[in-house]
N, C-alpha and C positions, 0 to 999 in steps of 0.2 A: 076311332079319332075319324076328322071330315076334312079331307082335302078339295080348298078352294081355291080356282084358278083365280088372281088377281092381277090389278092393274094399274099405276098410277097415271094421275091429269098430265107426266113427261110419256106417255105410252108402252114405258115397258112392265113388261108382264114375268109374273111370277107366282107360285105356290103360298099358299099360308094351311097350316094343318092343328083345328082346333079339336077340343076333344067333345065340344055341343055345339051344337048351329047358334046357339043364343050364346057363348064366348066370343066370337069375330065380332056379333051385334053390340057386344058389353065392350070389349077392347078398340073396336071403332070409336062408338060414343065415349071413350074417355082420351082420344086422341095415341093409343098404344101403337098403334097397327102404323107401320114407313116402307117405301121402297128399299130394297137392299141395294140399288142400282144407285139413286139420287136422293134418298132418305125425303121422297116427298109425302109430306101426311096425308095426301090426299089419293085413298084409296079405295078404290070400289072391288067388288066380285065381278064376274065375268061368268056370261052364262056357258053354264057346264052340263055336259048328259051324265044322270046317274053313272058310275062305276058298275057294272052287276058282274060279280065273277063267274067264268064262264068253265066250261073244262079246261083250258088251258092257264086259268089265273088261279087255279087252286094251289099249284106248287109254286111258290113264289121262289128263284133261284138265288139265294143267297151265298152261293160259294163265290169266293175271289175273284172269280172270273166272271161274276154274273151282276145284279143288280145291287149288292154289295161295294162291288170294289167301285163302280160308277159314282155311289155313293158317299163312300169312302171317301176318292178324289174331287167331288165336289165342296165337300166338307173341307179340305185341305187349301184349296181354294179358296175360298171362304175367309180361310182365318189366314192367310198369305194376303190377303190385301187388306184385312183390315189391321195387320202387320205394318205394311209398307207403305197403308194412306192416312194412318190413323193415328192420334198423339199416346202415347202410353205416359199413362199415370201411375202405373202401380198401384201401391194401398190406399192413393187419397182417389180412388175412381169413383164411390159412392158422394164423396161430396164433393169431386168437382162436375159431376153428373147434376148433381142438383144442384149446382150454380149456373149452369150452363144452360137450365131448364129455366130458371130465374129470370134472367138474365144478366147476373151478373157478371159469369165469365162471357169470352168471346164463344160464340157459336160456333161448333169444331166436333170431329168424329175422335173420341177416346175409347180406349179401351185400358181395363184396370184389372186388380182385383178389387172384390167385395166379398162381406159376410153375406150368409143365406139371410138373417136379420136385415141389414142392410139394404139388400137386394128388394126383402118383400117391405122394407119402409120406401122405396123409389118407384117401385108397382103403384103402391097402393095412393102414394101421391101422385101417378100419370107421370111418375119419369120415365119417358122410352126405354125400356135397357133391354139385353137380351144376350143369352150365354154366349160366350165364344168356342165354337166347336173347335173339342180336343185337335190337341197336336198327334198326327198320325205315327201309330209304333214305326223306331228305325227298323230296319230290314236288316236281319244279320247273314250272312254268308255261313251257309254249312260247307264246309270239304268233305 
């Protein structure tokens, strides 16, 4: 995986992860990249120094108190933001996303359910979609 520091025309900084460097170029050319803050599709790579693993980076802390917990919290925040600011369209997601993309429906953020085949068809047609992070597991108290 390749991690790029990205920014949008509005100055929001964020990261993107890609399987190969050509994936960024392909997605950018197809208009599939968007700022997670303002949804701008004017996204650019920032200058980055390569990450070179040294002795301190060999062992990544994936314990609940390490980087894994921070990542899970971030994913939870993304999900909460989408659920509170976007319209839930349920199983109509693929049809509504396509309708918005084609200008037939009002431009707005939506979320819902779609089959793998529906998602693949949307991506192939250049409709920008992304999976919503899963809900955080419920914490149970042990007595």
